[in-house]
C-alpha positions in Angstrom: 41.9 -36.9 35.5 41.2 -33.0 35.6 39.9 -33.2 39.2 43.6 -35.1 40.3 45.3 -32.4 38.1 43.4 -29.4 39.9 44.2 -31.1 43.4 48.0 -31.4 42.4 48.1 -27.9 40.9 46.6 -26.4 43.8 48.8 -28.3 46.3 51.9 -27.2 44.3 50.5 -23.6 44.4 49.9 -23.8 48.2 53.5 -25.2 48.8 54.8 -22.2 46.6 53.0 -19.6 48.8 54.2 -21.2 52.0 57.9 -21.2 50.5 57.6 -17.7 49.5 56.1 -16.8 52.9 59.0 -18.4 54.6 61.7 -17.0 52.4 60.2 -13.4 52.9 60.1 -14.0 56.8 64.0 -15.2 56.6 65.3 -12.6 54.1 63.3 -9.6 55.4 61.3 -9.9 58.6 64.0 -12.1 60.8 67.2 -11.0 58.7 68.6 -8.8 61.3 67.7 -11.3 64.2 69.4 -13.9 62.4 72.6 -12.1 61.6 72.8 -10.6 65.0 72.5 -14.1 66.9 75.5 -14.8 68.7 75.3 -18.5 67.5 75.5 -17.7 64.0 79.0 -18.5 63.2 78.8 -17.6 59.7 78.0 -14.0 60.7 80.9 -14.2 62.9 83.5 -15.4 60.2 81.9 -12.9 57.8 82.8 -10.2 60.4 86.4 -10.8 59.8 86.3 -9.5 56.5 86.0 -5.9 57.6 87.4 -3.7 60.2 85.0 -4.1 63.1 84.1 -0.8 64.9 85.6 0.0 68.4 83.8 -0.1 71.9 84.6 3.3 73.1 84.8 4.6 77.0 85.6 8.5 77.5 86.5 8.5 73.7 89.1 5.9 74.0 89.1 2.4 72.5 88.6 -0.5 75.0 87.9 -3.1 72.2 89.2 -2.9 68.8 90.4 -4.8 65.7 93.9 -4.9 64.2 95.1 -6.1 60.8 96.6 -9.5 60.5 98.4 -11.5 57.9 96.4 -14.4 58.5 93.0 -15.6 56.7 90.8 -13.8 59.1 92.3 -10.2 58.1 91.8 -8.8 61.5 92.0 -9.8 65.1 89.9 -8.5 68.0 91.8 -7.0 71.0 90.7 -5.8 74.3 92.5 -3.0 76.4 92.8 -4.2 80.0 90.5 -6.7 79.3 89.3 -8.1 82.8 88.2 -4.6 83.9 85.7 -4.4 80.7 85.0 -7.8 80.1 81.5 -8.1 81.8 80.4 -5.0 79.5 82.2 -5.8 76.2 81.9 -9.5 76.4 84.1 -11.3 73.6 84.1 -11.9 70.0 85.0 -15.3 69.0 85.4 -17.4 65.9 84.7 -20.4 67.8 82.6 -19.5 71.1 80.5 -16.9 69.4 79.7 -13.4 70.8 78.7 -12.0 74.3 78.3 -8.6 75.9 78.2 -5.6 73.8 80.0 -7.4 71.2 76.7 -9.3 70.9 74.1 -6.9 71.8 75.5 -4.2 69.1 76.9 -6.8 66.7 75.2 -5.1 63.8 76.5 -1.7 64.3 80.0 -2.9 65.0 79.8 -5.2 62.0 78.5 -2.4 59.9 75.6 -4.7 58.7 72.8 -2.7 60.1 70.0 -1.0 58.1 71.3 2.3 59.3 74.6 1.6 57.6 73.2 0.3 54.0 73.9 3.7 52.1 77.6 3.8 53.6 78.0 0.1 52.7 76.7 0.9 49.2 79.0 3.9 48.7 81.9 2.0 50.1 81.3 -0.6 47.2 81.1 1.9 44.5 84.0 4.1 45.6 86.1 0.8 46.5 86.7 1.9 50.0 87.4 -1.0 52.3 84.3 -1.4 54.7 84.5 -0.7 58.4 81.7 -1.0 61.1 80.8 1.7 63.5 82.0 2.4 66.8 79.8 2.2 70.0 80.5 4.8 72.6 79.5 3.7 76.3 78.0 5.7 79.2 80.8 4.1 81.3 82.7 6.6 83.8 86.1 5.2 83.4 87.2 6.5 87.1 84.0 4.9 88.6 84.6 1.6 86.9 88.3 1.6 88.0 87.4 2.5 91.5 84.6 -0.6 91.6 87.1 -3.0 90.3 89.8 -2.0 92.6 87.4 -2.4 95.5 86.1 -5.6 94.6 89.9 -7.1 93.7 89.7 -10.6 95.2 86.2 -10.8 96.0 83.2 -12.5 94.4 80.2 -10.3 93.6 79.5 -7.1 91.4 79.3 -3.4 91.5 76.6 -1.1 89.3 76.6 2.6 89.3 73.6 4.6 87.6 73.1 8.1 87.0 69.6 8.6 88.6 68.3 11.3 86.2 69.2 9.5 82.9 69.8 5.8 83.9 73.4 5.9 82.2 75.4 3.0 83.6 78.3 4.5 85.1 80.1 1.5 86.3 79.2 -2.3 86.0 81.9 -4.6 87.4 81.5 -8.4 88.0 84.3 -10.4 89.9 86.3 -12.5 89.4 86.5 -11.5 85.6 88.0 -13.1 82.6 90.2 -12.0 79.6 88.3 -11.6 76.5 91.7 -11.6 74.7 92.0 -15.3 75.4 88.6 -16.0 73.7 89.2 -13.6 70.7 92.6 -14.7 69.2 92.4 -16.1 65.8 93.8 -19.7 67.0 91.0 -21.9 67.4 92.9 -24.5 69.6 93.8 -22.0 71.8 90.3 -20.5 72.2 88.9 -23.8 72.8 91.4 -24.5 75.5 91.1 -21.2 77.1 87.2 -21.6 77.1 87.5 -25.0 78.7 89.5 -23.8 81.6 87.1 -20.9 82.0 84.0 -23.0 82.0 85.5 -25.6 84.4 86.7 -22.8 87.0 84.6 -23.0 90.2 84.7 -19.2 90.5 82.8 -18.9 87.2 84.5 -16.1 85.9 82.2 -16.0 82.7 78.9 -15.3 84.8 78.1 -11.7 84.7 77.0 -11.3 88.2 76.0 -7.7 87.7 72.9 -8.5 85.7 72.6 -12.2 85.9 73.8 -15.6 87.3 71.8 -17.1 90.1 71.0 -13.8 91.6 71.2 -12.9 95.3 68.8 -12.6 98.3 68.9 -8.6 98.7 68.7 -9.0 102.6 67.9 -5.6 104.5 68.1 -3.3 101.3 64.9 -4.9 100.4 63.4 -3.0 103.4 63.5 0.1 100.9 60.6 -1.5 99.2 58.6 -2.7 102.4 59.1 1.0 103.7 58.2 2.6 100.2 55.0 0.3 100.2 53.9 1.3 103.4 54.5 5.1 102.9 53.0 5.2 99.3 50.0 3.4 100.5 49.6 5.6 103.5 49.9 2.7 106.1 53.1 4.0 108.0 55.2 7.2 108.3 58.6 7.0 109.6 57.6 7.9 113.1 55.0 4.8 113.3 56.2 2.6 116.0 56.2 -0.9 116.3 56.5 -3.5 119.3 60.1 -4.2 119.9 60.7 -7.7 121.3 64.0 -9.7 121.1 62.3 -12.4 119.0 59.3 -12.8 116.9 57.2 -16.1 116.6 56.3 -16.3 113.1 52.3 -16.8 112.5 51.4 -20.7 111.9 55.1 -21.7 112.2 57.6 -22.7 114.6 60.3 -20.6 113.4 61.2 -17.4 115.2 62.9 -14.2 113.7 65.7 -12.2 115.3 67.3 -9.0 114.6 70.8 -9.3 113.6 72.3 -8.4 117.0 70.0 -11.0 118.3 68.9 -8.3 120.7 65.8 -5.8 120.8 65.9 -3.0 118.0 67.1 0.0 120.1 66.0 0.5 123.7 62.3 0.9 124.8 59.3 -1.4 124.5 58.4 0.2 121.0 60.6 1.5 118.0 59.9 3.8 115.0 60.1 2.4 111.4 62.9 5.3 110.8 65.0 3.8 113.6 64.5 0.2 112.5 65.9 1.4 109.0 68.8 3.2 110.7 69.7 0.2 112.7 68.5 -2.4 110.0 66.4 -4.3 112.4 64.3 -7.2 111.3 61.3 -7.6 113.5 59.9 -4.0 113.1 59.8 -4.4 109.3 58.2 -8.1 109.5 55.6 -6.6 111.6 54.9 -3.6 109.3 54.4 -6.2 106.3 52.4 -8.1 108.4 49.9 -5.3 109.1 49.7 -4.7 105.2 48.2 -6.7 102.4 50.3 -9.6 101.5 50.7 -8.3 97.8 51.6 -4.6 98.5 55.3 -5.0 98.9 55.7 -7.4 95.9 53.6 -5.0 93.9 56.1 -2.2 94.8 59.1 -4.3 93.9 57.6 -5.0 90.5 56.9 -1.3 89.8 60.5 -0.9 90.6 61.7 -3.4 87.9 61.4 -6.7 89.8 59.9 -9.6 87.5 60.6 -7.2 84.4 62.6 -7.6 81.3 65.3 -5.2 81.0 67.9 -4.5 78.5 70.7 -2.3 78.7 71.0 -3.4 75.9 72.7 -6.5 77.4 69.9 -8.8 78.7 69.2 -8.7 82.4 67.7 -11.6 84.3 64.5 -10.6 85.8 64.8 -10.2 89.7 62.1 -12.1 91.5 59.8 -10.8 94.4 57.0 -13.3 94.4 53.6 -12.9 96.5 54.0 -14.7 99.8 52.0 -17.3 100.9 50.7 -16.9 104.4 51.8 -14.3 107.2 55.2 -16.1 107.9 56.3 -15.6 104.3 55.1 -12.0 104.4 57.5 -11.6 107.3 60.3 -13.2 105.7 60.0 -11.6 102.2 59.7 -8.1 103.6 63.5 -8.2 104.6 64.5 -9.7 101.3 64.9 -13.5 102.5 62.7 -16.6 101.3 62.2 -16.5 97.6 63.1 -12.7 96.7 66.2 -12.5 94.7 67.7 -9.4 92.7 70.5 -8.4 90.6 72.8 -5.3 91.7 71.5 -3.8 88.7 68.1 -4.0 90.2 68.9 -2.8 93.5 70.9 0.1 91.9 67.5 0.9 90.2 65.6 1.0 93.5 68.0 3.5 95.1 68.4 5.6 91.5 64.4 5.5 91.6 64.4 7.0 95.0 67.2 9.6 94.4 65.3 10.7 91.4 61.9 11.7 93.1 60.3 8.5 92.3 61.0 8.4 88.6 63.1 5.1 87.6 64.8 5.6 84.5 65.6 2.9 81.8 69.4 1.8 82.4 71.3 2.3 79.6 74.9 1.2 78.6 75.3 2.6 75.1 75.7 6.6 74.7 76.2 6.8 71.0 76.8 5.0 67.7 79.7 6.9 65.8 80.2 6.0 62.0 83.8 5.7 60.6 83.7 9.4 59.3 82.8 10.6 63.0 79.1 11.2 62.3 76.8 10.3 65.2 74.4 7.5 63.7 72.3 7.0 66.8 72.0 9.1 69.8 70.3 7.4 72.9 68.3 9.7 74.9 66.9 9.0 78.6 63.7 7.3 78.9 61.4 6.6 82.1 60.9 2.9 83.1 58.3 3.4 85.7 57.2 5.9 88.3 56.4 3.6 91.3 56.2 6.3 94.2 55.6 9.9 94.6 58.1 13.0 95.0 56.8 13.0 98.5 57.7 9.4 99.3 60.9 9.6 97.6 61.9 12.6 99.8 60.8 10.7 102.9 62.8 7.5 102.1 65.7 9.8 101.3 65.8 11.4 104.6 65.6 8.1 106.2 68.4 6.8 104.1 70.4 9.7 104.7 70.1 9.0 108.7 71.3 5.5 107.8 74.8 7.1 106.9 74.7 10.2 109.0 73.8 8.7 112.2 76.6 7.4 114.3 75.0 3.9 115.0 73.5 3.7 111.6 74.6 0.6 109.6 75.9 2.6 106.6 78.1 5.2 108.5 81.3 4.1 106.8 79.7 5.4 103.6 79.7 9.1 104.9 81.7 11.7 102.4 83.0 14.7 103.9 81.0 17.6 102.8 78.4 15.5 101.0 75.1 14.3 102.2 74.8 10.5 101.5 72.0 8.2 101.5 72.4 4.7 101.8 71.1 1.3 103.1 73.0 -2.0 104.2 72.0 -5.6 104.0 73.1 -8.8 105.1 71.2 -11.8 103.5 71.3 -15.1 105.0 71.5 -18.3 102.7 70.4 -21.3 104.6 72.4 -24.1 105.6 74.7 -26.6 104.0 74.5 -30.5 104.2 76.2 -30.5 107.4 73.6 -28.3 109.0 75.9 -25.3 109.2 74.9 -21.9 108.3 76.2 -20.8 104.8 78.1 -17.3 104.7 76.2 -14.4 104.4 75.7 -12.2 101.1 76.8 -8.7 101.9 75.2 -5.6 100.4 75.3 -1.9 100.3 72.9 0.5 98.2 72.8 4.2 98.2 73.2 7.7 96.2 74.8 10.9 96.5 74.4 13.8 97.0 71.2 13.2 98.6 69.7 16.4 97.7 71.1 16.5 94.0 71.9 12.9 93.5 74.8 12.3 90.6 75.3 8.7 91.2 73.4 5.7 92.6 75.3 2.4 93.4 74.7 -1.1 94.5 77.4 -3.4 95.5 77.0 -7.2 96.5 79.7 -9.3 97.9 79.3 -13.3 98.1 80.2 -15.6 100.8 80.9 -13.1 103.8 83.9 -11.9 101.7 85.5 -15.2 101.0 88.4 -17.2 102.4 90.3 -13.7 103.1 87.7 -12.7 105.6 87.0 -16.1 106.9 83.8 -15.9 105.2 82.6 -13.7 107.8 83.2 -10.3 106.5 80.8 -7.4 107.7 78.3 -5.8 105.8 79.0 -2.6 107.4 82.5 -2.5 106.2 83.1 -4.2 102.8 80.4 -3.5 100.3 79.7 0.1 102.4 83.5 1.2 101.8 83.7 0.1 98.1 80.0 2.0 97.4 81.5 5.0 98.9 84.9 4.5 96.9 82.7 4.7 93.7 80.6 7.6 94.7 83.5 9.4 95.6 85.1 8.7 92.2 82.1 10.1 90.6 81.6 13.3 92.5 85.4 14.2 92.2 85.3 14.7 88.8 
């Protein structure tokens, strides 16, 4: 009998320890994570009991709460909602939280550990609780320029400050109106959300940092060139054979340049001229002359395959190591299985612009308490250093010629009185069920001024610009002009 009692006592004691450990984990270790989870509707509903902090750009609120006469007490509102939706996300009683509303929820809702003392003092003094405001790094002029340029197009724009990693613009089109998802009428929210979800244009997808990602096309040649220069495999003047077509090794497929002609005149062409003219064959020859893992390794150093939070979660770009020389050739020009977000390609340009140092991209500048104290101040941090200053300088010179030379594919990005560095890209997307070529993905990435960069930008446009351009818009025009427009907006301030 005593033996059975001892066993039962030990079992109950063991269960008590397990329960105590679980409760401790929930109440203390995982509490912040559970409170901030966008699927935790209880947290969302509790947030309506206080005045939620504002989201600020240039000191002006783009998301704020206003008092109501209903049971919710407050309603979330968004100024010019579609312009900021890819950044702010929405704050919804039925659909949860997305964007900055989710990533910075604890601060906005006033439930973070840093606000414990303020909550206690407000309770003692009888002051109504209020969340802290979040000030973004966004440049309103750059954001407006990006949105204007992308009007009617499917794609995205990201602009970064190379020296700090600050996100100056983040636009995804088509966008949506978060006001339609953040009212206090549950039926309206559900109806509006269903319409957005069923829309084939997928307005809720943030193409700047996620979604299905895009083949980077010829913008990826920057990484192929970076690997070759950094590893001592080639210089800008290194020459390669210049045929009209290239038979891919162990394959029946042939590679061509976009012009379907040779790259420039002559039997050979330099790496620099191949970048200026965006030729495929010389870069394929270059990549096949190196180790198959060199270019993917360089891509990883720039951020491909890495987890990045700005603090929005970013889908990792992908640059797998190719299997065989044919795949080496195709992946070297941003095709095959290589896929990237516009943020990632902006990081590539920003890293080159910043002397080979890639900074952590950041979207939040400060957290400000209701009494206007700076609760948190975000500082610049290095993400990686994939290339030397010398390699970065060499790449900058090459990218500057892409824009400055009259036959350079990026010449439309030229800005009077400013040296601009850039690279265009046209990515192929295979064939449809009928065997017809799918529309190209159009790219531009670059930075300015080339000698002292203030802004790096990446622009992607899907489906060749869409119906308005017959699905055949030019990579030399659409994304390049938008990139120029965004860089000018930053430089003009």
